C-alpha positions as CSV (number, residue, x, y, z in Angstrom):
1,M,12.6,-26.2,17.9
2,F,11.1,-22.9,16.9
3,C,10.8,-21.7,13.3
4,S,9.6,-18.1,12.8
5,A,7.6,-17.1,9.8
6,S,9.0,-13.5,10.0
7,S,12.7,-14.4,9.6
8,S,14.0,-16.2,6.6
9,F,15.6,-19.3,8.3
10,P,16.7,-19.3,11.9
11,P,19.4,-21.8,12.7
12,E,16.8,-24.1,14.4
13,C,15.0,-24.5,11.0
14,Y,18.0,-26.0,9.3
15,T,17.4,-29.3,11.1
16,W,14.4,-29.8,8.8
17,F,16.6,-29.5,5.8
18,F,19.6,-31.5,6.9
19,S,17.8,-34.4,8.6
20,C,18.3,-38.0,7.5
21,C,15.8,-40.5,6.4
22,R,13.8,-42.2,9.2
23,E,14.9,-39.5,11.6
24,K,12.3,-38.1,13.9
25,I,12.1,-34.3,14.5
26,K,10.2,-32.6,17.3
27,A,8.8,-29.1,16.4
28,T,7.2,-26.7,18.9
29,I,5.2,-23.8,17.5
30,P,4.3,-21.0,19.9
31,P,0.7,-19.6,19.9
32,Q,1.6,-16.3,18.1
33,L,2.7,-18.3,15.1
34,A,0.0,-21.0,15.4
35,Y,-3.7,-20.2,16.0
36,G,-3.2,-17.3,18.4
37,K,-5.9,-16.0,20.8
38,R,-8.7,-17.3,18.7
39,G,-7.6,-20.9,18.5
40,F,-9.5,-23.3,16.3
41,P,-12.6,-24.4,18.3
42,P,-13.5,-27.1,19.2
43,N,-10.3,-28.9,18.5
44,I,-7.6,-26.4,19.4
45,P,-8.1,-24.1,22.4
46,A,-6.9,-20.4,22.4
47,D,-3.3,-19.6,23.1
48,S,-2.2,-23.2,22.7
49,V,1.3,-24.3,21.9
50,L,1.4,-26.8,19.0
51,Q,3.9,-29.7,19.2
52,F,4.6,-32.0,16.3
53,E,6.7,-35.1,15.9
54,V,7.6,-35.5,12.3
55,E,9.4,-38.5,10.7
56,V,11.4,-38.0,7.5
57,V,10.2,-40.8,5.3
58,S,12.3,-40.1,2.2
59,M,14.6,-37.5,0.6
60,F,14.9,-36.8,-3.0
61,K,18.1,-35.6,-4.7
62,Q,17.8,-32.4,-6.6
63,T,17.8,-32.5,-10.3
64,S,20.3,-30.4,-12.3
65,W,17.5,-27.9,-13.1
66,Q,16.4,-27.6,-9.5
67,K,20.1,-27.0,-8.5
68,V,20.4,-24.2,-11.1
69,L,17.2,-22.6,-9.9
70,N,18.1,-22.8,-6.3
71,E,21.8,-21.9,-6.5
72,V,22.7,-20.1,-9.7
73,L,19.6,-18.0,-10.4
74,P,19.7,-16.1,-7.1
75,L,23.4,-15.2,-7.8
76,V,22.5,-14.0,-11.4
77,C,19.6,-11.9,-10.0
78,M,22.0,-10.4,-7.4
79,G,24.1,-9.2,-10.3
80,L,21.3,-8.1,-12.5
81,V,19.5,-5.9,-10.0
82,P,22.4,-3.5,-9.3
83,G,23.2,-3.4,-13.0
84,M,19.6,-2.4,-13.8
85,L,19.7,0.2,-11.0
86,C,22.9,1.7,-12.4
87,L,21.3,1.9,-15.9
88,I,18.2,3.6,-14.5
89,G,20.3,6.0,-12.5
90,F,22.4,6.8,-15.6
91,Y,19.3,7.4,-17.7
92,L,17.8,9.7,-15.1
93,Y,21.1,11.6,-14.6
94,S,21.5,12.1,-18.4
95,K,17.9,13.2,-18.7
96,S,18.2,15.7,-15.8
97,S,21.5,17.1,-17.1
98,A,20.2,17.7,-20.7
99,P,19.6,21.3,-21.6
100,K,16.0,22.3,-21.0
101,V,14.3,24.1,-23.9
102,S,11.3,26.3,-23.1
103,K,8.1,26.1,-25.0
104,K,8.6,29.6,-26.4
105,K,11.9,28.6,-27.9
106,L,10.4,25.5,-29.5
107,K,7.6,27.6,-31.1
108,E,10.2,30.0,-32.5
109,D,12.2,27.2,-33.9
110,K,9.1,25.7,-35.6
111,K,8.3,29.1,-37.1
112,N,11.9,29.5,-38.4
113,K,11.8,26.0,-40.0
114,L,8.5,26.9,-41.8
115,K,9.9,30.2,-43.1
116,R,13.0,28.4,-44.5
117,K,10.8,26.1,-46.6
């Protein structure tokens, strides 16, 4: 089995999540994802492939809050992000399409207001 740190979850990694209690899993980690060319002297030599045999001792059922965090929250965020991007885009569009007033015009308006008082 090979689990890459760069990809989210390749199909081989799902065996970790869907394994049963007392099941033994063999994992092989290539050198580029383990200790690489340096190794970990004196115990692990350079460019060594790591092999693990893991036994699943127990599994815990998710609580309702864990279920909400793991399943519902990502869906809510997927809806909120495009909504926020639309609001930001609308704000920038309305700001850019608003008539621009020069500094000279603003000064003249200020003087006119002062004269009226």
